[in-house]
DRENBANU-316316 format. One line per 8 residues: number of its first residue (from 1); for each residue x, y, z of C-alpha. Coordinates in steps of 0.05 Angstrom, whole numbers, plus 5000, padded with zeros to 4 digits. Layout:
BEGIN
NUM> X/Y/Z  ...
END
This chain:
BEGIN
1> 1711/5076/0673  1744/5059/0738  1727/5110/0793  1740/5113/0869  1697/5137/0925  1724/5165/0990  1690/5201/1049  1718/5259/1092
9> 1686/5255/1161  1636/5312/1171  1620/5322/1100  1547/5312/1078  1570/5271/1017  1624/5224/0997  1668/5244/0935  1669/5208/0870
17> 1740/5214/0844  1751/5210/0768  1814/5214/0727  1811/5283/0691  1847/5258/0630  1789/5215/0608  1738/5272/0609  1725/5332/0570
25> 1744/5402/0595  1690/5448/0572  1630/5454/0621  1577/5436/0569  1611/5372/0548  1633/5354/0617  1561/5361/0644  1536/5315/0591
33> 1588/5262/0609  1579/5268/0683  1502/5261/0675  1512/5190/0651  1559/5177/0715  1509/5207/0762  1451/5168/0730  1492/5104/0743
41> 1505/5121/0815  1430/5130/0825  1415/5062/0793  1467/5026/0841  1442/5058/0906  1494/5117/0906  1451/5174/0892  1473/5207/0959
49> 1543/5218/0926  1536/5293/0906  1610/5313/0900  1655/5299/0841  1731/5309/0840  1767/5309/0774  1841/5294/0789  1907/5289/0750
57> 1980/5290/0765  1999/5364/0759  2042/5391/0704  2060/5449/0749  2129/5438/0782  2105/5468/0849  2044/5419/0855  2033/5346/0861
65> 1961/5343/0839  1912/5386/0796  1842/5383/0822  1772/5406/0793  1711/5403/0836  1640/5393/0809  1577/5401/0857  1520/5355/0836
73> 1454/5394/0843  1400/5339/0850  1336/5346/0809  1304/5327/0744  1346/5339/0704  1405/5334/0749  1450/5398/0744  1523/5416/0759
81> 1556/5473/0794  1628/5485/0770  1645/5547/0815  1681/5543/0878  1715/5484/0910  1706/5434/0967  1761/5422/1017  1734/5355/1041
89> 1735/5332/0967  1808/5356/0961  1828/5313/1021  1789/5252/0990  1823/5262/0923  1892/5258/0958  1874/5189/0988  1854/5165/0925
97> 1913/5191/0885  1959/5156/0936  1924/5091/0926  1929/5098/0849  2004/5110/0855  1999/5182/0829  2035/5208/0888  2077/5172/0946
105> 2045/5128/0997  2016/5172/1051  2053/5173/1118  2055/5224/1177  2090/5290/1157  2079/5275/1085  2055/5339/1050  2016/5336/0983
113> 2007/5401/0946  1942/5412/0906  1923/5461/0856  1855/5476/0852  1835/5493/0782  1764/5522/0798  1791/5583/0833  1867/5574/0829
121> 1871/5561/0906  1930/5528/0933  1921/5473/0984  1976/5435/1023  1948/5370/1056  1992/5349/1112  1985/5279/1136  1980/5275/1211
129> 1962/5201/1218  1948/5141/1169  1919/5076/1196  1892/5027/1144  1833/5060/1109  1832/5124/1150  1880/5182/1139  1878/5244/1182
137> 1902/5310/1152  1916/5384/1170  1895/5423/1110  1933/5489/1098  1899/5541/1050  1957/5587/1024  1956/5652/0994  2020/5670/0954
145> 2027/5730/0955  1989/5745/1018  1920/5775/1004  1896/5842/1035  1838/5830/1080  1796/5880/1042  1802/5836/0979  1762/5779/1016
153> 1698/5827/1020  1661/5814/0956  1608/5869/0971  1662/5920/0991  1641/5925/1065  1648/5882/1127  1572/5883/1136  1516/5892/1086
161> 1439/5900/1092  1417/5847/1046  1343/5847/1022  1310/5781/1016  1239/5752/1012  1220/5769/1084  1255/5836/1093  1326/5857/1105
169> 1383/5825/1144  1452/5843/1162  1505/5796/1132  1581/5793/1127  1601/5768/1058  1673/5739/1060  1706/5699/1002  1768/5659/1021
177> 1766/5605/0968  1688/5598/0966  1644/5657/0979  1605/5653/1045  1551/5694/1078  1556/5698/1155  1493/5715/1192  1485/5730/1269
185> 1438/5678/1299  1409/5734/1342  1385/5770/1278  1350/5702/1261  1314/5694/1325  1359/5644/1357  1403/5662/1417  1439/5597/1439
193> 1478/5545/1402  1426/5493/1427  1373/5531/1395  1410/5541/1329  1423/5469/1326  1353/5447/1339  1321/5498/1290  1281/5463/1234
201> 1254/5478/1166  1231/5550/1179  1302/5572/1193  1328/5531/1134  1279/5564/1089  1297/5633/1113  1372/5622/1106  1359/5591/1036
209> 1321/5653/1017  1379/5698/1040  1428/5653/0999  1387/5661/0937  1384/5737/0945  1462/5740/0951  1470/5696/0890  1431/5749/0849
217> 1481/5801/0876  1539/5757/0859  1512/5741/0790  1508/5669/0807  1448/5622/0790  1398/5627/0847  1387/5548/0848  1464/5535/0847
225> 1510/5518/0905  1545/5584/0916  1548/5629/0955  1544/5587/1019  1510/5614/1080  1519/5598/1155  1490/5627/1219  1540/5638/1279
233> 1536/5650/1352  1584/5662/1410  1606/5597/1442  1652/5608/1500  1721/5633/1500  1755/5632/1428  1693/5598/1401  1635/5604/1353
241> 1576/5560/1341  1556/5551/1269  1505/5521/1226  1507/5520/1152  1458/5504/1092  1488/5453/1044  1459/5423/0979  1400/5407/0991
249> 1394/5406/1065  1431/5426/1127  1504/5411/1130  1519/5361/1183  1579/5401/1206  1612/5457/1168  1646/5453/1101  1722/5455/1108
257> 1724/5514/1061  1671/5544/1110  1718/5534/1168  1773/5570/1126  1723/5628/1108  1700/5635/1180  1771/5631/1209  1791/5691/1161
265> 1726/5729/1174  1738/5727/1249  1802/5766/1234  1771/5821/1197  1749/5880/1241  1678/5897/1234  1649/5829/1210  1599/5792/1245
273> 1644/5733/1262  1696/5785/1290  1643/5819/1333  1614/5752/1363  1680/5721/1374  1703/5777/1420  1733/5825/1372  1806/5844/1384
281> 1806/5814/1455  1830/5748/1423  1885/5766/1376  1925/5703/1367  1885/5645/1391  1855/5592/1342  1782/5596/1331  1743/5536/1358
289> 1681/5525/1318  1627/5481/1346  1573/5450/1303  1517/5400/1312  1563/5344/1285  1624/5362/1326  1680/5412/1334  1735/5438/1289
297> 1788/5491/1293  1811/5545/1246  1876/5583/1251  1888/5642/1207  1954/5679/1199  1942/5754/1188  1986/5817/1196  1929/5854/1231
305> 1856/5866/1228  1847/5927/1182  1827/5922/1110  1901/5934/1086  1925/5878/1132  1943/5813/1099  1923/5740/1104  1976/5690/1088
313> 1943/5625/1101  1891/5588/1143  1897/5519/1170  1846/5468/1195  1870/5407/1230  1844/5337/1246  1805/5325/1182  1798/5250/1173
321> 1780/5214/1108  1762/5140/1098  1773/5105/1031  1706/5071/1011  1727/5032/0950  1729/5028/0873  1670/5025/0825  1667/5013/0752
329> 1618/5060/0717  1602/5030/0651  1547/5080/0629  1592/5140/0609  1580/5159/0535  1642/5132/0499  1641/5190/0451  1650/5239/0508
337> 1710/5202/0537  1781/5213/0516  1830/5154/0500  1860/5116/0558  1919/5153/0586  1982/5122/0618  1959/5150/0686  1894/5112/0684
345> 1931/5046/0670  1974/5055/0731
END
């Protein structure tokens, strides 16, 4: 099977983009087929690729592409998490789809509408710049209709005392696309962004234990990829410093969906990000997020800060993607694949 690889800058992994029409839809059968592909990647020095996107031209009249995300969980045997999504992989998929001719050639101000099948999220990928093998986007995560802020709180409260292996810690659980836990760095024993970025395995293990505890409450597998977890601290005017746990190590920056979630959480009165970012003193300014790997911006459109206020969209600009190349994966079980489609032969 012909596959393509693209890399969104700031992501911990490149994305393997596959034609959805060639693969089964049930999770059990899909996991079996993808195991062959992941084994092939490992044999050819590409074991670091842990994100898979299944993409097709959308049959929905309001969208250009349908997208399904699969997170590879390394191990023996390898496992897959089909929950949630990955914004970086959405953008990578758009770049590959353009090269395949499934959508028009990308150019500034071109907007590609993507329907995320994992969670019915709607993402508009607006091209800011396109130079050779590098495309820069602004990603708009839309809510139609607008969503009450209270619906973004899976635990029902802006903060929750969450028990975990070493005791109890205060968390803000917010789900805008992907579910995230936000922790105050102060509660973890770090008080400056520099301390947060320099922290090693002890902090990683603590945050991983907190994530596993939350997964039990969500009803998710404790060894899966969701919910995500990030520690935050104040970082100047309109800014937060953030450090997140990824699979299976620290995230080099912050997931695109993490920036979306953090931008939304910062607008909800009472959450940890709202408090650390200055509360209501910064009503309209975009949130600047600093990580060990660079800075990004998140801008959320809300009608207010109360639970019955509504979130319409969150935008994250300046997300760059580089096209890596095409690979032919010849180890897929032919019985697991569907017949060639006209899209694949484009």
